[in-house]
mmCIF file of the N, C-alpha and C atoms, coordinates in Angstrom:
data_MODEL
# 
_entry.id   MODEL 
# 
loop_
_atom_site.group_PDB 
_atom_site.id 
_atom_site.type_symbol 
_atom_site.label_atom_id 
_atom_site.label_alt_id 
_atom_site.label_comp_id 
_atom_site.label_asym_id 
_atom_site.label_entity_id 
_atom_site.label_seq_id 
_atom_site.pdbx_PDB_ins_code 
_atom_site.Cartn_x 
_atom_site.Cartn_y 
_atom_site.Cartn_z 
_atom_site.occupancy 
_atom_site.B_iso_or_equiv 
_atom_site.pdbx_formal_charge 
_atom_site.auth_seq_id 
_atom_site.auth_comp_id 
_atom_site.auth_asym_id 
_atom_site.auth_atom_id 
_atom_site.pdbx_PDB_model_num 
ATOM 1   N N  . MET A 1 1  ? 42.343 255.114 -77.965 1.00 0.00 ? 1  MET A N  1 
ATOM 2   C CA . MET A 1 1  ? 42.235 256.554 -77.914 1.00 0.00 ? 1  MET A CA 1 
ATOM 3   C C  . MET A 1 1  ? 43.402 257.187 -78.678 1.00 0.00 ? 1  MET A C  1 
ATOM 4   N N  . THR A 1 2  ? 43.104 258.134 -79.515 1.00 0.00 ? 2  THR A N  1 
ATOM 5   C CA . THR A 1 2  ? 44.109 258.820 -80.306 1.00 0.00 ? 2  THR A CA 1 
ATOM 6   C C  . THR A 1 2  ? 44.610 260.046 -79.543 1.00 0.00 ? 2  THR A C  1 
ATOM 7   N N  . LYS A 1 3  ? 45.933 260.195 -79.518 1.00 0.00 ? 3  LYS A N  1 
ATOM 8   C CA . LYS A 1 3  ? 46.510 261.361 -78.848 1.00 0.00 ? 3  LYS A CA 1 
ATOM 9   C C  . LYS A 1 3  ? 46.403 262.581 -79.756 1.00 0.00 ? 3  LYS A C  1 
ATOM 10  N N  . PRO A 1 4  ? 46.293 263.751 -79.161 1.00 0.00 ? 4  PRO A N  1 
ATOM 11  C CA . PRO A 1 4  ? 46.260 264.980 -79.962 1.00 0.00 ? 4  PRO A CA 1 
ATOM 12  C C  . PRO A 1 4  ? 47.611 265.231 -80.637 1.00 0.00 ? 4  PRO A C  1 
ATOM 13  N N  . ASP A 1 5  ? 47.607 266.114 -81.591 1.00 0.00 ? 5  ASP A N  1 
ATOM 14  C CA . ASP A 1 5  ? 48.835 266.517 -82.271 1.00 0.00 ? 5  ASP A CA 1 
ATOM 15  C C  . ASP A 1 5  ? 49.512 267.588 -81.416 1.00 0.00 ? 5  ASP A C  1 
ATOM 16  N N  . PHE A 1 6  ? 50.466 267.171 -80.621 1.00 0.00 ? 6  PHE A N  1 
ATOM 17  C CA . PHE A 1 6  ? 51.108 268.087 -79.679 1.00 0.00 ? 6  PHE A CA 1 
ATOM 18  C C  . PHE A 1 6  ? 51.876 269.191 -80.382 1.00 0.00 ? 6  PHE A C  1 
ATOM 19  N N  . VAL A 1 7  ? 52.431 268.895 -81.535 1.00 0.00 ? 7  VAL A N  1 
ATOM 20  C CA . VAL A 1 7  ? 53.245 269.870 -82.261 1.00 0.00 ? 7  VAL A CA 1 
ATOM 21  C C  . VAL A 1 7  ? 52.404 271.061 -82.728 1.00 0.00 ? 7  VAL A C  1 
ATOM 22  N N  . SER A 1 8  ? 51.151 270.821 -83.055 1.00 0.00 ? 8  SER A N  1 
ATOM 23  C CA . SER A 1 8  ? 50.314 271.914 -83.552 1.00 0.00 ? 8  SER A CA 1 
ATOM 24  C C  . SER A 1 8  ? 49.599 272.680 -82.438 1.00 0.00 ? 8  SER A C  1 
ATOM 25  N N  . MET A 1 9  ? 49.707 272.217 -81.206 1.00 0.00 ? 9  MET A N  1 
ATOM 26  C CA . MET A 1 9  ? 49.046 272.906 -80.081 1.00 0.00 ? 9  MET A CA 1 
ATOM 27  C C  . MET A 1 9  ? 49.771 274.203 -79.755 1.00 0.00 ? 9  MET A C  1 
ATOM 28  N N  . THR A 1 10 ? 49.025 275.169 -79.248 1.00 0.00 ? 10 THR A N  1 
ATOM 29  C CA . THR A 1 10 ? 49.650 276.394 -78.753 1.00 0.00 ? 10 THR A CA 1 
ATOM 30  C C  . THR A 1 10 ? 50.334 276.077 -77.425 1.00 0.00 ? 10 THR A C  1 
ATOM 31  N N  . ARG A 1 11 ? 51.145 276.979 -76.979 1.00 0.00 ? 11 ARG A N  1 
ATOM 32  C CA . ARG A 1 11 ? 51.840 276.787 -75.714 1.00 0.00 ? 11 ARG A CA 1 
ATOM 33  C C  . ARG A 1 11 ? 50.842 276.596 -74.573 1.00 0.00 ? 11 ARG A C  1 
ATOM 34  N N  . THR A 1 12 ? 49.792 277.413 -74.556 1.00 0.00 ? 12 THR A N  1 
ATOM 35  C CA . THR A 1 12 ? 48.774 277.329 -73.501 1.00 0.00 ? 12 THR A CA 1 
ATOM 36  C C  . THR A 1 12 ? 48.041 275.997 -73.544 1.00 0.00 ? 12 THR A C  1 
ATOM 37  N N  . GLU A 1 13 ? 47.662 275.569 -74.730 1.00 0.00 ? 13 GLU A N  1 
ATOM 38  C CA . GLU A 1 13 ? 46.959 274.290 -74.875 1.00 0.00 ? 13 GLU A CA 1 
ATOM 39  C C  . GLU A 1 13 ? 47.844 273.123 -74.433 1.00 0.00 ? 13 GLU A C  1 
ATOM 40  N N  . LEU A 1 14 ? 49.096 273.152 -74.861 1.00 0.00 ? 14 LEU A N  1 
ATOM 41  C CA . LEU A 1 14 ? 50.017 272.081 -74.513 1.00 0.00 ? 14 LEU A CA 1 
ATOM 42  C C  . LEU A 1 14 ? 50.268 272.044 -73.010 1.00 0.00 ? 14 LEU A C  1 
ATOM 43  N N  . ARG A 1 15 ? 50.441 273.200 -72.421 1.00 0.00 ? 15 ARG A N  1 
ATOM 44  C CA . ARG A 1 15 ? 50.651 273.271 -70.972 1.00 0.00 ? 15 ARG A CA 1 
ATOM 45  C C  . ARG A 1 15 ? 49.450 272.698 -70.227 1.00 0.00 ? 15 ARG A C  1 
ATOM 46  N N  . GLN A 1 16 ? 48.257 273.054 -70.651 1.00 0.00 ? 16 GLN A N  1 
ATOM 47  C CA . GLN A 1 16 ? 47.058 272.549 -69.989 1.00 0.00 ? 16 GLN A CA 1 
ATOM 48  C C  . GLN A 1 16 ? 46.938 271.036 -70.158 1.00 0.00 ? 16 GLN A C  1 
ATOM 49  N N  . TYR A 1 17 ? 47.267 270.539 -71.341 1.00 0.00 ? 17 TYR A N  1 
ATOM 50  C CA . TYR A 1 17 ? 47.224 269.094 -71.570 1.00 0.00 ? 17 TYR A CA 1 
ATOM 51  C C  . TYR A 1 17 ? 48.197 268.381 -70.629 1.00 0.00 ? 17 TYR A C  1 
ATOM 52  N N  . ILE A 1 18 ? 49.387 268.933 -70.488 1.00 0.00 ? 18 ILE A N  1 
ATOM 53  C CA . ILE A 1 18 ? 50.393 268.339 -69.603 1.00 0.00 ? 18 ILE A CA 1 
ATOM 54  C C  . ILE A 1 18 ? 49.886 268.313 -68.161 1.00 0.00 ? 18 ILE A C  1 
ATOM 55  N N  . LEU A 1 19 ? 49.268 269.395 -67.731 1.00 0.00 ? 19 LEU A N  1 
ATOM 56  C CA . LEU A 1 19 ? 48.743 269.445 -66.364 1.00 0.00 ? 19 LEU A CA 1 
ATOM 57  C C  . LEU A 1 19 ? 47.595 268.452 -66.161 1.00 0.00 ? 19 LEU A C  1 
ATOM 58  N N  . ASP A 1 20 ? 46.793 268.257 -67.188 1.00 0.00 ? 20 ASP A N  1 
ATOM 59  C CA . ASP A 1 20 ? 45.655 267.336 -67.083 1.00 0.00 ? 20 ASP A CA 1 
ATOM 60  C C  . ASP A 1 20 ? 46.056 265.872 -67.246 1.00 0.00 ? 20 ASP A C  1 
ATOM 61  N N  . HIS A 1 21 ? 47.198 265.616 -67.898 1.00 0.00 ? 21 HIS A N  1 
ATOM 62  C CA . HIS A 1 21 ? 47.655 264.249 -68.175 1.00 0.00 ? 21 HIS A CA 1 
ATOM 63  C C  . HIS A 1 21 ? 49.099 264.089 -67.705 1.00 0.00 ? 21 HIS A C  1 
ATOM 64  N N  . ARG A 1 22 ? 49.304 264.215 -66.436 1.00 0.00 ? 22 ARG A N  1 
ATOM 65  C CA . ARG A 1 22 ? 50.664 264.207 -65.874 1.00 0.00 ? 22 ARG A CA 1 
ATOM 66  C C  . ARG A 1 22 ? 51.422 262.900 -66.095 1.00 0.00 ? 22 ARG A C  1 
ATOM 67  N N  . GLU A 1 23 ? 50.716 261.835 -66.353 1.00 0.00 ? 23 GLU A N  1 
ATOM 68  C CA . GLU A 1 23 ? 51.380 260.542 -66.561 1.00 0.00 ? 23 GLU A CA 1 
ATOM 69  C C  . GLU A 1 23 ? 51.938 260.399 -67.981 1.00 0.00 ? 23 GLU A C  1 
ATOM 70  N N  . ASP A 1 24 ? 51.546 261.267 -68.888 1.00 0.00 ? 24 ASP A N  1 
ATOM 71  C CA . ASP A 1 24 ? 51.954 261.195 -70.293 1.00 0.00 ? 24 ASP A CA 1 
ATOM 72  C C  . ASP A 1 24 ? 53.245 261.989 -70.496 1.00 0.00 ? 24 ASP A C  1 
ATOM 73  N N  . GLN A 1 25 ? 54.324 261.295 -70.842 1.00 0.00 ? 25 GLN A N  1 
ATOM 74  C CA . GLN A 1 25 ? 55.642 261.913 -70.973 1.00 0.00 ? 25 GLN A CA 1 
ATOM 75  C C  . GLN A 1 25 ? 55.825 262.623 -72.319 1.00 0.00 ? 25 GLN A C  1 
ATOM 76  N N  . GLU A 1 26 ? 55.195 262.130 -73.364 1.00 0.00 ? 26 GLU A N  1 
ATOM 77  C CA . GLU A 1 26 ? 55.395 262.671 -74.720 1.00 0.00 ? 26 GLU A CA 1 
ATOM 78  C C  . GLU A 1 26 ? 55.107 264.165 -74.834 1.00 0.00 ? 26 GLU A C  1 
ATOM 79  N N  . PRO A 1 27 ? 53.958 264.662 -74.351 1.00 0.00 ? 27 PRO A N  1 
ATOM 80  C CA . PRO A 1 27 ? 53.718 266.108 -74.502 1.00 0.00 ? 27 PRO A CA 1 
ATOM 81  C C  . PRO A 1 27 ? 54.714 266.961 -73.716 1.00 0.00 ? 27 PRO A C  1 
ATOM 82  N N  . LEU A 1 28 ? 55.201 266.450 -72.614 1.00 0.00 ? 28 LEU A N  1 
ATOM 83  C CA . LEU A 1 28 ? 56.204 267.186 -71.836 1.00 0.00 ? 28 LEU A CA 1 
ATOM 84  C C  . LEU A 1 28 ? 57.491 267.331 -72.646 1.00 0.00 ? 28 LEU A C  1 
ATOM 85  N N  . GLU A 1 29 ? 57.884 266.264 -73.326 1.00 0.00 ? 29 GLU A N  1 
ATOM 86  C CA . GLU A 1 29 ? 59.092 266.325 -74.154 1.00 0.00 ? 29 GLU A CA 1 
ATOM 87  C C  . GLU A 1 29 ? 58.914 267.311 -75.307 1.00 0.00 ? 29 GLU A C  1 
ATOM 88  N N  . VAL A 1 30 ? 57.730 267.309 -75.919 1.00 0.00 ? 30 VAL A N  1 
ATOM 89  C CA . VAL A 1 30 ? 57.451 268.258 -77.002 1.00 0.00 ? 30 VAL A CA 1 
ATOM 90  C C  . VAL A 1 30 ? 57.520 269.686 -76.459 1.00 0.00 ? 30 VAL A C  1 
ATOM 91  N N  . TYR A 1 31 ? 56.934 269.913 -75.302 1.00 0.00 ? 31 TYR A N  1 
ATOM 92  C CA . TYR A 1 31 ? 56.923 271.240 -74.679 1.00 0.00 ? 31 TYR A CA 1 
ATOM 93  C C  . TYR A 1 31 ? 58.353 271.726 -74.427 1.00 0.00 ? 31 TYR A C  1 
ATOM 94  N N  . ILE A 1 32 ? 59.152 270.871 -73.850 1.00 0.00 ? 32 ILE A N  1 
ATOM 95  C CA . ILE A 1 32 ? 60.531 271.249 -73.537 1.00 0.00 ? 32 ILE A CA 1 
ATOM 96  C C  . ILE A 1 32 ? 61.308 271.530 -74.814 1.00 0.00 ? 32 ILE A C  1 
ATOM 97  N N  . ASP A 1 33 ? 61.170 270.660 -75.813 1.00 0.00 ? 33 ASP A N  1 
ATOM 98  C CA . ASP A 1 33 ? 61.882 270.864 -77.079 1.00 0.00 ? 33 ASP A CA 1 
ATOM 99  C C  . ASP A 1 33 ? 61.465 272.152 -77.770 1.00 0.00 ? 33 ASP A C  1 
ATOM 100 N N  . ARG A 1 34 ? 60.188 272.461 -77.737 1.00 0.00 ? 34 ARG A N  1 
ATOM 101 C CA . ARG A 1 34 ? 59.666 273.625 -78.450 1.00 0.00 ? 34 ARG A CA 1 
ATOM 102 C C  . ARG A 1 34 ? 59.968 274.948 -77.778 1.00 0.00 ? 34 ARG A C  1 
ATOM 103 N N  . PHE A 1 35 ? 59.911 274.966 -76.476 1.00 0.00 ? 35 PHE A N  1 
ATOM 104 C CA . PHE A 1 35 ? 59.971 276.251 -75.774 1.00 0.00 ? 35 PHE A CA 1 
ATOM 105 C C  . PHE A 1 35 ? 61.244 276.474 -74.980 1.00 0.00 ? 35 PHE A C  1 
ATOM 106 N N  . GLN A 1 36 ? 62.201 275.605 -75.153 1.00 0.00 ? 36 GLN A N  1 
ATOM 107 C CA . GLN A 1 36 ? 63.478 275.817 -74.486 1.00 0.00 ? 36 GLN A CA 1 
ATOM 108 C C  . GLN A 1 36 ? 64.312 276.768 -75.335 1.00 0.00 ? 36 GLN A C  1 
ATOM 109 N N  . ASN A 1 37 ? 64.826 277.802 -74.725 1.00 0.00 ? 37 ASN A N  1 
ATOM 110 C CA . ASN A 1 37 ? 65.640 278.773 -75.431 1.00 0.00 ? 37 ASN A CA 1 
ATOM 111 C C  . ASN A 1 37 ? 67.076 278.251 -75.510 1.00 0.00 ? 37 ASN A C  1 
ATOM 112 N N  . PRO A 1 38 ? 67.599 278.000 -76.711 1.00 0.00 ? 38 PRO A N  1 
ATOM 113 C CA . PRO A 1 38 ? 68.961 277.468 -76.816 1.00 0.00 ? 38 PRO A CA 1 
ATOM 114 C C  . PRO A 1 38 ? 70.025 278.470 -76.378 1.00 0.00 ? 38 PRO A C  1 
ATOM 115 N N  . ASN A 1 39 ? 69.641 279.737 -76.220 1.00 0.00 ? 39 ASN A N  1 
ATOM 116 C CA . ASN A 1 39 ? 70.604 280.755 -75.798 1.00 0.00 ? 39 ASN A CA 1 
ATOM 117 C C  . ASN A 1 39 ? 70.634 280.968 -74.296 1.00 0.00 ? 39 ASN A C  1 
ATOM 118 N N  . ASN A 1 40 ? 69.821 280.219 -73.563 1.00 0.00 ? 40 ASN A N  1 
ATOM 119 C CA . ASN A 1 40 ? 69.830 280.355 -72.105 1.00 0.00 ? 40 ASN A CA 1 
ATOM 120 C C  . ASN A 1 40 ? 71.199 279.989 -71.561 1.00 0.00 ? 40 ASN A C  1 
ATOM 121 N N  . LYS A 1 41 ? 71.623 280.755 -70.605 1.00 0.00 ? 41 LYS A N  1 
ATOM 122 C CA . LYS A 1 41 ? 72.903 280.470 -69.964 1.00 0.00 ? 41 LYS A CA 1 
ATOM 123 C C  . LYS A 1 41 ? 72.660 279.526 -68.791 1.00 0.00 ? 41 LYS A C  1 
ATOM 124 N N  . VAL A 1 42 ? 73.585 278.595 -68.606 1.00 0.00 ? 42 VAL A N  1 
ATOM 125 C CA . VAL A 1 42 ? 73.525 277.678 -67.481 1.00 0.00 ? 42 VAL A CA 1 
ATOM 126 C C  . VAL A 1 42 ? 74.673 278.035 -66.561 1.00 0.00 ? 42 VAL A C  1 
ATOM 127 N N  . PHE A 1 43 ? 74.342 278.323 -65.326 1.00 0.00 ? 43 PHE A N  1 
ATOM 128 C CA . PHE A 1 43 ? 75.356 278.706 -64.359 1.00 0.00 ? 43 PHE A CA 1 
ATOM 129 C C  . PHE A 1 43 ? 75.678 277.517 -63.462 1.00 0.00 ? 43 PHE A C  1 
ATOM 130 N N  . PRO A 1 44 ? 76.923 277.380 -63.072 1.00 0.00 ? 44 PRO A N  1 
ATOM 131 C CA . PRO A 1 44 ? 77.281 276.248 -62.212 1.00 0.00 ? 44 PRO A CA 1 
ATOM 132 C C  . PRO A 1 44 ? 76.626 276.374 -60.844 1.00 0.00 ? 44 PRO A C  1 
ATOM 133 N N  . ALA A 1 45 ? 76.360 275.246 -60.248 1.00 0.00 ? 45 ALA A N  1 
ATOM 134 C CA . ALA A 1 45 ? 75.777 275.222 -58.906 1.00 0.00 ? 45 ALA A CA 1 
ATOM 135 C C  . ALA A 1 45 ? 76.810 275.729 -57.904 1.00 0.00 ? 45 ALA A C  1 
ATOM 136 N N  . PRO A 1 46 ? 76.358 276.367 -56.838 1.00 0.00 ? 46 PRO A N  1 
ATOM 137 C CA . PRO A 1 46 ? 77.297 276.805 -55.804 1.00 0.00 ? 46 PRO A CA 1 
ATOM 138 C C  . PRO A 1 46 ? 78.063 275.612 -55.242 1.00 0.00 ? 46 PRO A C  1 
ATOM 139 N N  . GLU A 1 47 ? 79.346 275.817 -55.046 1.00 0.00 ? 47 GLU A N  1 
ATOM 140 C CA . GLU A 1 47 ? 80.180 274.723 -54.548 1.00 0.00 ? 47 GLU A CA 1 
ATOM 141 C C  . GLU A 1 47 ? 80.526 274.873 -53.074 1.00 0.00 ? 47 GLU A C  1 
ATOM 142 N N  . SER A 1 48 ? 80.222 276.042 -52.522 1.00 0.00 ? 48 SER A N  1 
ATOM 143 C CA . SER A 1 48 ? 80.577 276.257 -51.121 1.00 0.00 ? 48 SER A CA 1 
ATOM 144 C C  . SER A 1 48 ? 79.618 277.257 -50.498 1.00 0.00 ? 48 SER A C  1 
ATOM 145 N N  . ILE A 1 49 ? 79.735 277.404 -49.194 1.00 0.00 ? 49 ILE A N  1 
ATOM 146 C CA . ILE A 1 49 ? 78.940 278.391 -48.462 1.00 0.00 ? 49 ILE A CA 1 
ATOM 147 C C  . ILE A 1 49 ? 79.304 279.798 -48.934 1.00 0.00 ? 49 ILE A C  1 
ATOM 148 N N  . GLU A 1 50 ? 80.579 280.017 -49.257 1.00 0.00 ? 50 GLU A N  1 
ATOM 149 C CA . GLU A 1 50 ? 81.010 281.330 -49.728 1.00 0.00 ? 50 GLU A CA 1 
ATOM 150 C C  . GLU A 1 50 ? 80.306 281.698 -51.038 1.00 0.00 ? 50 GLU A C  1 
ATOM 151 N N  . ASP A 1 51 ? 80.126 280.700 -51.918 1.00 0.00 ? 51 ASP A N  1 
ATOM 152 C CA . ASP A 1 51 ? 79.405 280.959 -53.171 1.00 0.00 ? 51 ASP A CA 1 
ATOM 153 C C  . ASP A 1 51 ? 77.989 281.426 -52.876 1.00 0.00 ? 51 ASP A C  1 
ATOM 154 N N  . LEU A 1 52 ? 77.344 280.788 -51.923 1.00 0.00 ? 52 LEU A N  1 
ATOM 155 C CA . LEU A 1 52 ? 75.981 281.169 -51.567 1.00 0.00 ? 52 LEU A CA 1 
ATOM 156 C C  . LEU A 1 52 ? 75.943 282.553 -50.938 1.00 0.00 ? 52 LEU A C  1 
ATOM 157 N N  . GLU A 1 53 ? 76.941 282.863 -50.145 1.00 0.00 ? 53 GLU A N  1 
ATOM 158 C CA . GLU A 1 53 ? 76.984 284.176 -49.501 1.00 0.00 ? 53 GLU A CA 1 
ATOM 159 C C  . GLU A 1 53 ? 77.187 285.289 -50.524 1.00 0.00 ? 53 GLU A C  1 
ATOM 160 N N  . ASN A 1 54 ? 77.885 284.991 -51.623 1.00 0.00 ? 54 ASN A N  1 
ATOM 161 C CA . ASN A 1 54 ? 78.142 285.988 -52.659 1.00 0.00 ? 54 ASN A CA 1 
ATOM 162 C C  . ASN A 1 54 ? 77.051 286.041 -53.724 1.00 0.00 ? 54 ASN A C  1 
ATOM 163 N N  . PHE A 1 55 ? 76.058 285.192 -53.621 1.00 0.00 ? 55 PHE A N  1 
ATOM 164 C CA . PHE A 1 55 ? 75.025 285.136 -54.645 1.00 0.00 ? 55 PHE A CA 1 
ATOM 165 C C  . PHE A 1 55 ? 74.322 286.469 -54.879 1.00 0.00 ? 55 PHE A C  1 
ATOM 166 N N  . PRO A 1 56 ? 73.911 287.196 -53.837 1.00 0.00 ? 56 PRO A N  1 
ATOM 167 C CA . PRO A 1 56 ? 73.222 288.472 -54.107 1.00 0.00 ? 56 PRO A CA 1 
ATOM 168 C C  . PRO A 1 56 ? 74.045 289.431 -54.979 1.00 0.00 ? 56 PRO A C  1 
ATOM 169 N N  . GLU A 1 57 ? 75.328 289.499 -54.737 1.00 0.00 ? 57 GLU A N  1 
ATOM 170 C CA . GLU A 1 57 ? 76.191 290.384 -55.525 1.00 0.00 ? 57 GLU A CA 1 
ATOM 171 C C  . GLU A 1 57 ? 76.334 289.865 -56.960 1.00 0.00 ? 57 GLU A C  1 
ATOM 172 N N  . LEU A 1 58 ? 76.504 288.570 -57.114 1.00 0.00 ? 58 LEU A N  1 
ATOM 173 C CA . LEU A 1 58 ? 76.615 287.982 -58.451 1.00 0.00 ? 58 LEU A CA 1 
ATOM 174 C C  . LEU A 1 58 ? 75.327 288.178 -59.231 1.00 0.00 ? 58 LEU A C  1 
ATOM 175 N N  . HIS A 1 59 ? 74.208 288.033 -58.560 1.00 0.00 ? 59 HIS A N  1 
ATOM 176 C CA . HIS A 1 59 ? 72.906 288.220 -59.193 1.00 0.00 ? 59 HIS A CA 1 
ATOM 177 C C  . HIS A 1 59 ? 72.729 289.676 -59.639 1.00 0.00 ? 59 HIS A C  1 
ATOM 178 N N  . ARG A 1 60 ? 73.105 290.617 -58.785 1.00 0.00 ? 60 ARG A N  1 
ATOM 179 C CA . ARG A 1 60 ? 73.009 292.037 -59.120 1.00 0.00 ? 60 ARG A CA 1 
ATOM 180 C C  . ARG A 1 60 ? 73.869 292.354 -60.335 1.00 0.00 ? 60 ARG A C  1 
ATOM 181 N N  . GLN A 1 61 ? 75.085 291.820 -60.387 1.00 0.00 ? 61 GLN A N  1 
ATOM 182 C CA . GLN A 1 61 ? 75.977 292.055 -61.517 1.00 0.00 ? 61 GLN A CA 1 
ATOM 183 C C  . GLN A 1 61 ? 75.372 291.501 -62.808 1.00 0.00 ? 61 GLN A C  1 
ATOM 184 N N  . ASN A 1 62 ? 74.768 290.338 -62.718 1.00 0.00 ? 62 ASN A N  1 
ATOM 185 C CA . ASN A 1 62 ? 74.159 289.729 -63.894 1.00 0.00 ? 62 ASN A CA 1 
ATOM 186 C C  . ASN A 1 62 ? 72.981 290.570 -64.388 1.00 0.00 ? 62 ASN A C  1 
ATOM 187 N N  . LEU A 1 63 ? 72.160 291.081 -63.482 1.00 0.00 ? 63 LEU A N  1 
ATOM 188 C CA . LEU A 1 63 ? 71.026 291.919 -63.863 1.00 0.00 ? 63 LEU A CA 1 
ATOM 189 C C  . LEU A 1 63 ? 71.494 293.208 -64.533 1.00 0.00 ? 63 LEU A C  1 
ATOM 190 N N  . GLU A 1 64 ? 72.537 293.819 -63.999 1.00 0.00 ? 64 GLU A N  1 
ATOM 191 C CA . GLU A 1 64 ? 73.081 295.037 -64.606 1.00 0.00 ? 64 GLU A CA 1 
ATOM 192 C C  . GLU A 1 64 ? 73.606 294.768 -66.016 1.00 0.00 ? 64 GLU A C  1 
ATOM 193 N N  . LYS A 1 65 ? 74.269 293.642 -66.188 1.00 0.00 ? 65 LYS A N  1 
ATOM 194 C CA . LYS A 1 65 ? 74.797 293.271 -67.501 1.00 0.00 ? 65 LYS A CA 1 
ATOM 195 C C  . LYS A 1 65 ? 73.651 293.090 -68.496 1.00 0.00 ? 65 LYS A C  1 
ATOM 196 N N  . GLN A 1 66 ? 72.582 292.451 -68.068 1.00 0.00 ? 66 GLN A N  1 
ATOM 197 C CA . GLN A 1 66 ? 71.426 292.240 -68.943 1.00 0.00 ? 66 GLN A CA 1 
ATOM 198 C C  . GLN A 1 66 ? 70.780 293.576 -69.323 1.00 0.00 ? 66 GLN A C  1 
ATOM 199 N N  . ARG A 1 67 ? 70.678 294.496 -68.383 1.00 0.00 ? 67 ARG A N  1 
ATOM 200 C CA . ARG A 1 67 ? 70.068 295.808 -68.665 1.00 0.00 ? 67 ARG A CA 1 
ATOM 201 C C  . ARG A 1 67 ? 70.895 296.582 -69.694 1.00 0.00 ? 67 ARG A C  1 
ATOM 202 N N  . LYS A 1 68 ? 72.215 296.490 -69.597 1.00 0.00 ? 68 LYS A N  1 
ATOM 203 C CA . LYS A 1 68 ? 73.088 297.207 -70.527 1.00 0.00 ? 68 LYS A CA 1 
ATOM 204 C C  . LYS A 1 68 ? 72.973 296.621 -71.948 1.00 0.00 ? 68 LYS A C  1 
ATOM 205 N N  . GLN A 1 69 ? 72.708 295.331 -72.053 1.00 0.00 ? 69 GLN A N  1 
ATOM 206 C CA . GLN A 1 69 ? 72.593 294.690 -73.356 1.00 0.00 ? 69 GLN A CA 1 
ATOM 207 C C  . GLN A 1 69 ? 71.254 294.975 -74.004 1.00 0.00 ? 69 GLN A C  1 
ATOM 208 N N  . ALA A 1 70 ? 70.238 295.325 -73.230 1.00 0.00 ? 70 ALA A N  1 
ATOM 209 C CA . ALA A 1 70 ? 68.880 295.540 -73.761 1.00 0.00 ? 70 ALA A CA 1 
ATOM 210 C C  . ALA A 1 70 ? 68.754 296.885 -74.449 1.00 0.00 ? 70 ALA A C  1 
# 
């Protein structure tokens, strides 16, 4: 059986293929490579209960910053 050309598939087609063929790792890797935004920020995981307690405020500050940049 010949695999489809994952690179030429649309995002919707590729996503559906991945859902229908969960055992196939190749299309998942193509999907991640193609649609991952290199500008996404990665935030460190909370290290303590205090970090978790402050999350709502940190989240609000981040949303305000994003709105000002838009």
